[in-house]
C-alpha positions in Angstrom: 10.1 -12.2 -9.8 9.1 -9.7 -12.3 6.5 -6.8 -11.7 3.7 -8.6 -13.6 4.0 -11.9 -11.5 3.7 -9.3 -7.8 0.6 -8.1 -9.5 -1.7 -11.2 -10.1 -0.3 -12.6 -6.9 -1.9 -9.3 -5.0 -5.3 -10.7 -6.3 -5.8 -13.2 -3.5 -4.7 -10.4 -0.8 -7.4 -9.3 1.7 -6.4 -5.8 2.6 -4.5 -6.3 6.5 -4.2 -2.4 6.5 -6.9 0.4 6.3 -6.1 4.2 6.1 -9.0 6.6 6.5 -9.3 10.6 7.9 -6.1 10.0 10.1 -4.6 9.9 6.7 -0.6 8.2 5.8 1.4 8.9 8.9 0.4 7.3 11.0 0.0 4.1 9.1 3.9 4.0 7.5 4.9 1.9 10.7 2.9 -0.5 10.6 3.2 -0.8 6.5 6.8 -0.9 7.2 6.0 -3.8 10.2 3.8 -5.8 7.9 6.4 -5.5 4.7 9.2 -7.4 7.0 7.3 -9.9 7.6 5.8 -10.6 3.8 6.8 -9.7 1.1 3.2 -8.0 -0.1 1.2 -5.5 1.5 -2.3 -5.3 0.1 -3.5 -1.1 2.0 -7.1 -0.1 1.4 -8.0 3.4 1.4 -11.7 4.8 3.1 -13.2 7.6 0.6 -12.1 10.3 4.2 -8.0 9.4 3.3 -8.5 11.0 0.1 -8.8 14.6 1.6 -5.2 14.5 1.4 -5.3 13.5 -2.2 -6.2 11.2 -4.6 -5.5 7.6 -4.3 -2.5 7.3 -6.3 -0.6 10.0 -5.0 -1.4 9.0 -1.5 0.4 5.7 -2.3 3.0 6.7 -3.8 3.5 8.4 -1.1 3.5 5.9 1.3 5.9 4.4 -1.6 8.7 7.0 -0.4 7.8 7.0 3.5 8.4 3.4 3.8 11.4 2.6 0.7 8.7 0.1 0.0 7.9 -0.3 -4.1 4.9 0.2 -5.1 3.2 -2.4 -7.3 -0.7 -1.8 -8.0 -3.5 1.1 -7.5 -6.8 -0.7 -9.0 -9.6 0.9 -6.9 -9.1 1.6 -3.7 -6.6 -0.9 -3.2 -3.0 -0.5 -3.1 -0.3 -2.8 -3.4 3.2 -2.6 -2.2 6.1 -5.0 -1.9 9.0 -5.2 0.0 12.6 -3.7 -1.3 15.2 -6.4 -1.7 
């Protein structure tokens, strides 16, 4: 599947993680665990999460911390794919 097909598949997903004022560091392990169980994971950013940066910056940082691929950022949600 290419990136566009992953984006299309992600539309049906419900967010399984929420990131708030505690920041992204506290959800790194949970996102890694979810990526082991499934290929795509949708994350919702609460407004309180934007203290650390904007949604694109936070999404890129989270992708780097979890060694995953950022598929899409739309609104306050981001979709990640496990590499490999």
